A tleap script that builds the chain and sets N, CA, C and O, in Angstrom:
source leaprc.protein.ff14SB
mol = sequence {
  NMET THR PRO LEU THR TRP THR ILE LEU ALA
  MET ALA GLY VAL THR TYR GLY VAL ARG LEU
  TRP GLY LEU LEU LEU PRO GLY THR ARG LEU
  GLY GLY TYR GLY ARG ARG PHE LEU ASP LEU
  VAL PRO VAL ALA VAL PHE ALA ALA LEU VAL
  ALA GLY GLY LEU PRO GLY THR GLY ALA VAL
  ASP GLY ALA TRP ARG ILE ALA ALA ALA THR
  VAL THR VAL THR VAL VAL ALA ARG THR ARG
  GLY LEU ALA PRO GLY LEU LEU ALA GLY LEU
  ALA PHE TYR LEU ALA VAL ARG ALA LEU GLY
  TRP CALA
}
set mol.1.N position { -9.863 -22.191 -12.286 }
set mol.1.CA position { -9.397 -20.816 -12.185 }
set mol.1.C position { -7.880 -20.804 -12.036 }
set mol.1.O position { -7.281 -21.737 -11.500 }
set mol.2.N position { -7.284 -19.736 -12.520 }
set mol.2.CA position { -5.835 -19.604 -12.451 }
set mol.2.C position { -5.407 -19.180 -11.049 }
set mol.2.O position { -6.227 -18.685 -10.276 }
set mol.3.N position { -4.125 -19.371 -10.713 }
set mol.3.CA position { -3.636 -18.914 -9.405 }
set mol.3.C position { -3.811 -17.407 -9.213 }
set mol.3.O position { -4.063 -16.951 -8.098 }
set mol.4.N position { -3.681 -16.640 -10.283 }
set mol.4.CA position { -3.862 -15.192 -10.174 }
set mol.4.C position { -5.291 -14.854 -9.769 }
set mol.4.O position { -5.511 -13.973 -8.938 }
set mol.5.N position { -6.257 -15.549 -10.351 }
set mol.5.CA position { -7.661 -15.327 -10.009 }
set mol.5.C position { -7.913 -15.650 -8.539 }
set mol.5.O position { -8.606 -14.902 -7.848 }
set mol.6.N position { -7.349 -16.768 -8.057 }
set mol.6.CA position { -7.506 -17.126 -6.644 }
set mol.6.C position { -6.858 -16.082 -5.743 }
set mol.6.O position { -7.399 -15.742 -4.691 }
set mol.7.N position { -5.709 -15.579 -6.151 }
set mol.7.CA position { -5.024 -14.556 -5.355 }
set mol.7.C position { -5.864 -13.297 -5.260 }
set mol.7.O position { -6.009 -12.724 -4.181 }
set mol.8.N position { -6.413 -12.866 -6.374 }
set mol.8.CA position { -7.247 -11.660 -6.383 }
set mol.8.C position { -8.486 -11.858 -5.516 }
set mol.8.O position { -8.860 -10.967 -4.752 }
set mol.9.N position { -9.120 -13.014 -5.631 }
set mol.9.CA position { -10.298 -13.284 -4.818 }
set mol.9.C position { -9.967 -13.343 -3.333 }
set mol.9.O position { -10.735 -12.858 -2.502 }
set mol.10.N position { -8.827 -13.934 -3.000 }
set mol.10.CA position { -8.412 -14.002 -1.590 }
set mol.10.C position { -8.135 -12.610 -1.043 }
set mol.10.O position { -8.532 -12.298 0.080 }
set mol.11.N position { -7.460 -11.769 -1.820 }
set mol.11.CA position { -7.178 -10.407 -1.369 }
set mol.11.C position { -8.456 -9.613 -1.186 }
set mol.11.O position { -8.584 -8.849 -0.228 }
set mol.12.N position { -9.398 -9.785 -2.090 }
set mol.12.CA position { -10.681 -9.094 -1.957 }
set mol.12.C position { -11.413 -9.573 -0.712 }
set mol.12.O position { -12.006 -8.775 0.012 }
set mol.13.N position { -11.369 -10.874 -0.467 }
set mol.13.CA position { -12.016 -11.415 0.722 }
set mol.13.C position { -11.421 -10.875 2.008 }
set mol.13.O position { -12.152 -10.515 2.931 }
set mol.14.N position { -10.101 -10.815 2.073 }
set mol.14.CA position { -9.443 -10.277 3.266 }
set mol.14.C position { -9.752 -8.799 3.415 }
set mol.14.O position { -10.097 -8.341 4.504 }
set mol.15.N position { -9.630 -8.056 2.335 }
set mol.15.CA position { -9.848 -6.611 2.391 }
set mol.15.C position { -11.247 -6.274 2.873 }
set mol.15.O position { -11.415 -5.506 3.820 }
set mol.16.N position { -12.233 -6.838 2.233 }
set mol.16.CA position { -13.605 -6.482 2.592 }
set mol.16.C position { -14.110 -7.273 3.789 }
set mol.16.O position { -15.044 -6.836 4.463 }
set mol.17.N position { -13.514 -8.425 4.067 }
set mol.17.CA position { -13.862 -9.167 5.277 }
set mol.17.C position { -13.504 -8.393 6.532 }
set mol.17.O position { -14.286 -8.340 7.481 }
set mol.18.N position { -12.327 -7.796 6.536 }
set mol.18.CA position { -11.905 -6.986 7.689 }
set mol.18.C position { -12.836 -5.795 7.855 }
set mol.18.O position { -13.231 -5.465 8.973 }
set mol.19.N position { -13.179 -5.165 6.777 }
set mol.19.CA position { -14.080 -4.002 6.855 }
set mol.19.C position { -15.459 -4.410 7.376 }
set mol.19.O position { -16.010 -3.743 8.252 }
set mol.20.N position { -16.012 -5.488 6.853 }
set mol.20.CA position { -17.340 -5.936 7.284 }
set mol.20.C position { -17.331 -6.419 8.723 }
set mol.20.O position { -18.273 -6.155 9.471 }
set mol.21.N position { -16.284 -7.119 9.117 }
set mol.21.CA position { -16.177 -7.627 10.478 }
set mol.21.C position { -16.268 -6.483 11.481 }
set mol.21.O position { -16.973 -6.592 12.484 }
set mol.22.N position { -15.574 -5.408 11.223 }
set mol.22.CA position { -15.610 -4.271 12.118 }
set mol.22.C position { -16.952 -3.563 12.143 }
set mol.22.O position { -17.340 -2.996 13.165 }
set mol.23.N position { -17.650 -3.593 11.044 }
set mol.23.CA position { -18.930 -2.888 10.964 }
set mol.23.C position { -20.106 -3.730 11.443 }
set mol.23.O position { -21.127 -3.178 11.853 }
set mol.24.N position { -19.986 -5.041 11.400 }
set mol.24.CA position { -21.114 -5.902 11.732 }
set mol.24.C position { -21.129 -6.385 13.177 }
set mol.24.O position { -22.068 -7.067 13.588 }
set mol.25.N position { -20.110 -6.045 13.949 }
set mol.25.CA position { -20.120 -6.439 15.353 }
set mol.25.C position { -21.287 -5.751 16.053 }
set mol.25.O position { -21.443 -4.536 15.934 }
set mol.26.N position { -22.105 -6.501 16.775 }
set mol.26.CA position { -23.276 -5.888 17.404 }
set mol.26.C position { -22.874 -4.865 18.463 }
set mol.26.O position { -21.994 -5.104 19.290 }
set mol.27.N position { -23.544 -3.723 18.408 }
set mol.27.CA position { -23.315 -2.669 19.397 }
set mol.27.C position { -22.004 -1.925 19.236 }
set mol.27.O position { -21.619 -1.160 20.120 }
set mol.28.N position { -21.316 -2.132 18.136 }
set mol.28.CA position { -20.031 -1.475 17.934 }
set mol.28.C position { -20.234 -0.165 17.190 }
set mol.28.O position { -20.877 -0.118 16.142 }
set mol.29.N position { -19.681 0.878 17.743 }
set mol.29.CA position { -19.691 2.171 17.057 }
set mol.29.C position { -18.271 2.453 16.605 }
set mol.29.O position { -17.321 2.332 17.378 }
set mol.30.N position { -18.142 2.823 15.366 }
set mol.30.CA position { -16.832 3.068 14.790 }
set mol.30.C position { -16.547 4.556 14.814 }
set mol.30.O position { -17.275 5.340 14.204 }
set mol.31.N position { -15.495 4.949 15.512 }
set mol.31.CA position { -15.127 6.356 15.597 }
set mol.31.C position { -14.391 6.811 14.350 }
set mol.31.O position { -14.222 6.050 13.398 }
set mol.32.N position { -13.960 8.056 14.371 }
set mol.32.CA position { -13.267 8.628 13.215 }
set mol.32.C position { -11.997 7.886 12.867 }
set mol.32.O position { -11.731 7.625 11.694 }
set mol.33.N position { -11.189 7.534 13.896 }
set mol.33.CA position { -9.936 6.826 13.636 }
set mol.33.C position { -10.200 5.447 13.044 }
set mol.33.O position { -9.542 5.051 12.082 }
set mol.34.N position { -11.153 4.716 13.606 }
set mol.34.CA position { -11.470 3.387 13.091 }
set mol.34.C position { -11.970 3.425 11.663 }
set mol.34.O position { -11.622 2.566 10.853 }
set mol.35.N position { -12.778 4.411 11.357 }
set mol.35.CA position { -13.298 4.564 9.992 }
set mol.35.C position { -12.152 4.856 9.025 }
set mol.35.O position { -12.082 4.260 7.949 }
set mol.36.N position { -11.255 5.767 9.399 }
set mol.36.CA position { -10.112 6.099 8.527 }
set mol.36.C position { -9.219 4.876 8.328 }
set mol.36.O position { -8.721 4.632 7.229 }
set mol.37.N position { -9.021 4.104 9.412 }
set mol.37.CA position { -8.202 2.901 9.324 }
set mol.37.C position { -8.788 1.923 8.307 }
set mol.37.O position { -8.071 1.428 7.437 }
set mol.38.N position { -10.060 1.652 8.411 }
set mol.38.CA position { -10.697 0.702 7.495 }
set mol.38.C position { -10.748 1.223 6.063 }
set mol.38.O position { -10.717 0.437 5.116 }
set mol.39.N position { -10.825 2.533 5.898 }
set mol.39.CA position { -10.825 3.098 4.550 }
set mol.39.C position { -9.479 2.904 3.856 }
set mol.39.O position { -9.421 2.892 2.627 }
set mol.40.N position { -8.395 2.752 4.623 }
set mol.40.CA position { -7.063 2.612 4.043 }
set mol.40.C position { -6.661 1.161 3.776 }
set mol.40.O position { -5.614 0.915 3.177 }
set mol.41.N position { -7.466 0.213 4.205 }
set mol.41.CA position { -7.119 -1.197 3.988 }
set mol.41.C position { -6.954 -1.522 2.506 }
set mol.41.O position { -5.947 -2.136 2.154 }
set mol.42.N position { -7.877 -1.149 1.612 }
set mol.42.CA position { -7.671 -1.479 0.190 }
set mol.42.C position { -6.419 -0.827 -0.383 }
set mol.42.O position { -5.741 -1.428 -1.216 }
set mol.43.N position { -6.102 0.385 0.046 }
set mol.43.CA position { -4.899 1.054 -0.452 }
set mol.43.C position { -3.649 0.327 0.028 }
set mol.43.O position { -2.682 0.196 -0.722 }
set mol.44.N position { -3.662 -0.144 1.266 }
set mol.44.CA position { -2.507 -0.878 1.793 }
set mol.44.C position { -2.296 -2.186 1.035 }
set mol.44.O position { -1.158 -2.560 0.751 }
set mol.45.N position { -3.368 -2.871 0.713 }
set mol.45.CA position { -3.257 -4.114 -0.056 }
set mol.45.C position { -2.692 -3.813 -1.440 }
set mol.45.O position { -1.823 -4.534 -1.930 }
set mol.46.N position { -3.183 -2.750 -2.068 }
set mol.46.CA position { -2.683 -2.365 -3.392 }
set mol.46.C position { -1.194 -2.000 -3.331 }
set mol.46.O position { -0.415 -2.421 -4.187 }
set mol.47.N position { -0.803 -1.224 -2.326 }
set mol.47.CA position { 0.603 -0.827 -2.191 }
set mol.47.C position { 1.497 -2.045 -1.978 }
set mol.47.O position { 2.603 -2.100 -2.515 }
set mol.48.N position { 1.032 -3.014 -1.204 }
set mol.48.CA position { 1.821 -4.224 -0.986 }
set mol.48.C position { 1.995 -5.011 -2.280 }
set mol.48.O position { 3.062 -5.572 -2.533 }
set mol.49.N position { 0.956 -5.051 -3.091 }
set mol.49.CA position { 1.061 -5.752 -4.373 }
set mol.49.C position { 2.023 -5.047 -5.315 }
set mol.49.O position { 2.830 -5.695 -5.982 }
set mol.50.N position { 1.942 -3.726 -5.371 }
set mol.50.CA position { 2.814 -2.960 -6.262 }
set mol.50.C position { 4.262 -3.082 -5.819 }
set mol.50.O position { 5.141 -3.328 -6.645 }
set mol.51.N position { 4.524 -2.915 -4.528 }
set mol.51.CA position { 5.897 -2.982 -4.029 }
set mol.51.C position { 6.512 -4.357 -4.273 }
set mol.51.O position { 7.692 -4.464 -4.607 }
set mol.52.N position { 5.714 -5.400 -4.106 }
set mol.52.CA position { 6.224 -6.742 -4.339 }
set mol.52.C position { 6.487 -7.033 -5.800 }
set mol.52.O position { 7.290 -7.907 -6.125 }
set mol.53.N position { 5.825 -6.316 -6.681 }
set mol.53.CA position { 5.988 -6.563 -8.107 }
set mol.53.C position { 7.029 -5.703 -8.792 }
set mol.53.O position { 7.296 -5.876 -9.981 }
set mol.54.N position { 7.625 -4.768 -8.047 }
set mol.54.CA position { 8.655 -3.923 -8.655 }
set mol.54.C position { 9.880 -4.762 -8.963 }
set mol.54.O position { 10.239 -5.647 -8.187 }
set mol.55.N position { 10.520 -4.493 -10.081 }
set mol.55.CA position { 11.688 -5.301 -10.446 }
set mol.55.C position { 12.880 -5.000 -9.546 }
set mol.55.O position { 12.956 -3.947 -8.913 }
set mol.56.N position { 13.792 -5.938 -9.508 }
set mol.56.CA position { 15.040 -5.723 -8.784 }
set mol.56.C position { 15.118 -6.568 -7.527 }
set mol.56.O position { 14.111 -6.898 -6.900 }
set mol.57.N position { 16.348 -6.905 -7.185 }
set mol.57.CA position { 16.597 -7.672 -5.968 }
set mol.57.C position { 17.921 -7.212 -5.391 }
set mol.57.O position { 18.640 -6.430 -6.013 }
set mol.58.N position { 18.234 -7.684 -4.234 }
set mol.58.CA position { 19.524 -7.403 -3.639 }
set mol.58.C position { 19.449 -6.287 -2.612 }
set mol.58.O position { 18.442 -5.591 -2.483 }
set mol.59.N position { 20.562 -6.139 -1.878 }
set mol.59.CA position { 20.620 -5.168 -0.785 }
set mol.59.C position { 20.548 -3.734 -1.295 }
set mol.59.O position { 19.897 -2.888 -0.682 }
set mol.60.N position { 21.219 -3.455 -2.421 }
set mol.60.CA position { 21.210 -2.087 -2.940 }
set mol.60.C position { 19.804 -1.685 -3.343 }
set mol.60.O position { 19.342 -0.596 -3.003 }
set mol.61.N position { 19.128 -2.556 -4.062 }
set mol.61.CA position { 17.763 -2.264 -4.472 }
set mol.61.C position { 16.846 -2.145 -3.261 }
set mol.61.O position { 15.961 -1.289 -3.237 }
set mol.62.N position { 17.047 -2.989 -2.263 }
set mol.62.CA position { 16.247 -2.928 -1.048 }
set mol.62.C position { 16.407 -1.592 -0.341 }
set mol.62.O position { 15.439 -1.052 0.194 }
set mol.63.N position { 17.610 -1.062 -0.334 }
set mol.63.CA position { 17.851 0.243 0.296 }
set mol.63.C position { 17.105 1.346 -0.452 }
set mol.63.O position { 16.553 2.257 0.165 }
set mol.64.N position { 17.090 1.263 -1.769 }
set mol.64.CA position { 16.353 2.278 -2.539 }
set mol.64.C position { 14.851 2.146 -2.337 }
set mol.64.O position { 14.134 3.146 -2.351 }
set mol.65.N position { 14.373 0.928 -2.150 }
set mol.65.CA position { 12.945 0.745 -1.856 }
set mol.65.C position { 12.593 1.371 -0.514 }
set mol.65.O position { 11.541 1.993 -0.368 }
set mol.66.N position { 13.470 1.205 0.460 }
set mol.66.CA position { 13.238 1.832 1.766 }
set mol.66.C position { 13.267 3.353 1.632 }
set mol.66.O position { 12.467 4.045 2.261 }
set mol.67.N position { 14.176 3.873 0.821 }
set mol.67.CA position { 14.221 5.319 0.587 }
set mol.67.C position { 12.933 5.802 -0.080 }
set mol.67.O position { 12.410 6.857 0.279 }
set mol.68.N position { 12.424 5.045 -1.038 }
set mol.68.CA position { 11.168 5.411 -1.703 }
set mol.68.C position { 10.008 5.366 -0.712 }
set mol.68.O position { 9.121 6.217 -0.766 }
set mol.69.N position { 10.001 4.395 0.184 }
set mol.69.CA position { 8.958 4.326 1.206 }
set mol.69.C position { 9.048 5.528 2.144 }
set mol.69.O position { 8.025 6.054 2.581 }
set mol.70.N position { 10.267 5.961 2.450 }
set mol.70.CA position { 10.456 7.140 3.296 }
set mol.70.C position { 9.921 8.386 2.609 }
set mol.70.O position { 9.278 9.221 3.245 }
set mol.71.N position { 10.185 8.514 1.316 }
set mol.71.CA position { 9.636 9.637 0.552 }
set mol.71.C position { 8.113 9.597 0.593 }
set mol.71.O position { 7.469 10.628 0.785 }
set mol.72.N position { 7.541 8.424 0.416 }
set mol.72.CA position { 6.082 8.272 0.438 }
set mol.72.C position { 5.510 8.712 1.773 }
set mol.72.O position { 4.557 9.490 1.817 }
set mol.73.N position { 6.084 8.219 2.861 }
set mol.73.CA position { 5.584 8.561 4.200 }
set mol.73.C position { 5.712 10.052 4.462 }
set mol.73.O position { 4.805 10.662 5.029 }
set mol.74.N position { 6.830 10.645 4.055 }
set mol.74.CA position { 7.041 12.079 4.276 }
set mol.74.C position { 6.005 12.907 3.526 }
set mol.74.O position { 5.433 13.840 4.088 }
set mol.75.N position { 5.761 12.572 2.262 }
set mol.75.CA position { 4.787 13.343 1.477 }
set mol.75.C position { 3.372 13.155 2.028 }
set mol.75.O position { 2.598 14.111 2.080 }
set mol.76.N position { 3.032 11.942 2.436 }
set mol.76.CA position { 1.702 11.712 3.015 }
set mol.76.C position { 1.543 12.517 4.303 }
set mol.76.O position { 0.492 13.112 4.540 }
set mol.77.N position { 2.582 12.535 5.131 }
set mol.77.CA position { 2.506 13.273 6.395 }
set mol.77.C position { 2.377 14.773 6.165 }
set mol.77.O position { 1.665 15.449 6.908 }
set mol.78.N position { 3.043 15.299 5.163 }
set mol.78.CA position { 3.002 16.745 4.917 }
set mol.78.C position { 1.735 17.188 4.197 }
set mol.78.O position { 1.197 18.257 4.486 }
set mol.79.N position { 1.256 16.372 3.262 }
set mol.79.CA position { 0.096 16.780 2.462 }
set mol.79.C position { -1.221 16.228 2.998 }
set mol.79.O position { -2.294 16.693 2.614 }
set mol.80.N position { -1.140 15.230 3.892 }
set mol.80.CA position { -2.333 14.541 4.390 }
set mol.80.C position { -3.129 13.886 3.264 }
set mol.80.O position { -4.336 13.676 3.381 }
set mol.81.N position { -2.439 13.569 2.178 }
set mol.81.CA position { -3.078 12.914 1.041 }
set mol.81.C position { -2.298 11.670 0.658 }
set mol.81.O position { -1.078 11.722 0.498 }
set mol.82.N position { -2.993 10.557 0.512 }
set mol.82.CA position { -2.333 9.305 0.183 }
set mol.82.C position { -1.878 9.254 -1.274 }
set mol.82.O position { -0.788 8.763 -1.570 }
set mol.83.N position { -2.703 9.756 -2.173 }
set mol.83.CA position { -2.354 9.705 -3.600 }
set mol.83.C position { -1.064 10.471 -3.903 }
set mol.83.O position { -0.210 9.933 -4.608 }
set mol.84.N position { -0.879 11.697 -3.408 }
set mol.84.CA position { 0.392 12.378 -3.681 }
set mol.84.C position { 1.596 11.621 -3.117 }
set mol.84.O position { 2.666 11.602 -3.725 }
set mol.85.N position { 1.412 11.002 -1.963 }
set mol.85.CA position { 2.507 10.241 -1.373 }
set mol.85.C position { 2.879 9.032 -2.205 }
set mol.85.O position { 4.058 8.773 -2.447 }
set mol.86.N position { 1.857 8.281 -2.648 }
set mol.86.CA position { 2.138 7.111 -3.480 }
set mol.86.C position { 2.801 7.506 -4.794 }
set mol.86.O position { 3.729 6.843 -5.256 }
set mol.87.N position { 2.318 8.586 -5.385 }
set mol.87.CA position { 2.915 9.049 -6.647 }
set mol.87.C position { 4.348 9.521 -6.447 }
set mol.87.O position { 5.210 9.247 -7.281 }
set mol.88.N position { 4.613 10.231 -5.347 }
set mol.88.CA position { 5.970 10.720 -5.075 }
set mol.88.C position { 6.930 9.554 -4.843 }
set mol.88.O position { 8.040 9.547 -5.375 }
set mol.89.N position { 6.508 8.577 -4.055 }
set mol.89.CA position { 7.365 7.414 -3.797 }
set mol.89.C position { 7.646 6.622 -5.055 }
set mol.89.O position { 8.779 6.198 -5.286 }
set mol.90.N position { 6.628 6.420 -5.868 }
set mol.90.CA position { 6.810 5.690 -7.121 }
set mol.90.C position { 7.706 6.465 -8.076 }
set mol.90.O position { 8.581 5.883 -8.718 }
set mol.91.N position { 7.494 7.779 -8.176 }
set mol.91.CA position { 8.329 8.613 -9.046 }
set mol.91.C position { 9.791 8.575 -8.593 }
set mol.91.O position { 10.698 8.494 -9.422 }
set mol.92.N position { 10.016 8.633 -7.283 }
set mol.92.CA position { 11.379 8.558 -6.751 }
set mol.92.C position { 12.037 7.241 -7.136 }
set mol.92.O position { 13.168 7.227 -7.622 }
set mol.93.N position { 11.336 6.143 -6.922 }
set mol.93.CA position { 11.910 4.836 -7.217 }
set mol.93.C position { 12.169 4.658 -8.709 }
set mol.93.O position { 13.213 4.135 -9.100 }
set mol.94.N position { 11.231 5.088 -9.541 }
set mol.94.CA position { 11.427 4.967 -10.988 }
set mol.94.C position { 12.592 5.835 -11.465 }
set mol.94.O position { 13.327 5.444 -12.372 }
set mol.95.N position { 12.764 7.018 -10.854 }
set mol.95.CA position { 13.892 7.870 -11.217 }
set mol.95.C position { 15.219 7.205 -10.849 }
set mol.95.O position { 16.180 7.261 -11.616 }
set mol.96.N position { 15.268 6.583 -9.689 }
set mol.96.CA position { 16.487 5.868 -9.253 }
set mol.96.C position { 16.786 4.737 -10.236 }
set mol.96.O position { 17.938 4.535 -10.620 }
set mol.97.N position { 15.759 4.007 -10.641 }
set mol.97.CA position { 15.960 2.920 -11.600 }
set mol.97.C position { 16.407 3.463 -12.960 }
set mol.97.O position { 17.284 2.887 -13.602 }
set mol.98.N position { 15.803 4.574 -13.397 }
set mol.98.CA position { 16.154 5.148 -14.708 }
set mol.98.C position { 17.612 5.631 -14.722 }
set mol.98.O position { 18.288 5.553 -15.748 }
set mol.99.N position { 18.083 6.124 -13.588 }
set mol.99.CA position { 19.461 6.602 -13.506 }
set mol.99.C position { 20.456 5.451 -13.353 }
set mol.99.O position { 21.667 5.663 -13.410 }
set mol.100.N position { 19.944 4.235 -13.160 }
set mol.100.CA position { 20.809 3.076 -13.058 }
set mol.100.C position { 21.438 2.896 -11.687 }
set mol.100.O position { 22.405 2.147 -11.546 }
set mol.101.N position { 20.915 3.558 -10.689 }
set mol.101.CA position { 21.478 3.452 -9.335 }
set mol.101.C position { 21.011 2.206 -8.615 }
set mol.101.O position { 21.639 1.765 -7.652 }
set mol.102.N position { 19.914 1.637 -9.078 }
set mol.102.CA position { 19.404 0.426 -8.424 }
set mol.102.C position { 19.125 -0.636 -9.469 }
set mol.102.O position { 18.689 -1.736 -9.129 }
savepdb mol mol.pdb
quit
């Protein structure tokens, strides 16, 4: 198998291993917060992969990535929706790149 295949399998194992571990503990009841937390694990893994794969390096680009993350967090907090936040942050970063600022 290729390194990419191993990476994907490892990420899947971590993602679903954490979810199963929390659900399979004997006598454990998962409240609303715990359930929401575990539901966001796959999205967090995906976001980490996307952010790491975006082109660019250096301090200037890093600052724009932090700005895009701030846009993402702000939109998620205001809309209570993860998808609009991810789209807004990605759109912000791509616009900065298209304008040649990063």
